N, C-alpha and C positions, 0 to 999 in steps of 0.2 A: 503494498501500500504505500500511496505518495501523495503527496499535495504536488499538482501541476502550475496551478494558476491563482493568484488571490487578487481581489479586487476590494475595493471601499468605499461606501456611499452613506447618506443620512447621518452627515457629519451636522452635530450639533453642539453650543457653547463656543465655537470660533466660527473662523472663516479659513478654506485654503489658499496657503500665501501665494500659490500661482494663479488662482480665481477659480480653479475646480480640480476635481478630483483626480490622482493619477489616474493612467492609462493599467488595466490589466496588465501583470508580470507575474514572473515566478518570484520575485524578490520586489517587495514595493518600500521607494523609500520617498520621503515628502514631507512639507514644511509646512507647518500651520502658522497663523496670526498669533500675537499676543492673547492670552486666555486671562491674564489676571492671576492674583494671587490664591482668592478660595473659589474657583471657578471649576464649575463640571466640564467636562469634554468628553463625548461619546461619538463612535461610529459603528456601523455594521462593515464586519469582514468577513467576505463573500471568500470560498474557494470551490477548484475544481479538483477531482481527485483522480487517482487511479487503484483499483483493486486486483488484486490477485486474482487469477482464474481459479474459482469454484469458491470464492472467499462465501462465508457465512451471510445470510442474508440478517437486515437487521441493524442498531447501530454500529460503528465504528470507530476509534479513537483515533486521531491525528494530531503526533505532537507539533507543535511550531513554538517559534521565539517570538516575542515583540520586543524591541528596545526603543526607549525613548530617550533623548538627550535635551535637559533643559537648557537653553541659554539665556 
């Protein structure tokens, strides 16, 4: 099993620094505008995955890492 593509949408609490969400990709890097000291920011993270042949039906687990750098 592996994740092949990520996408982000539904940003709330700030805006995209570039004006729009980044394009779908296997690795996403994007910048957000300032969000304030005690603000909450959220977005929806979607992904496409590939399952091994014969994988069991039902829920699957896919590990991924989110790294945040505050400037």
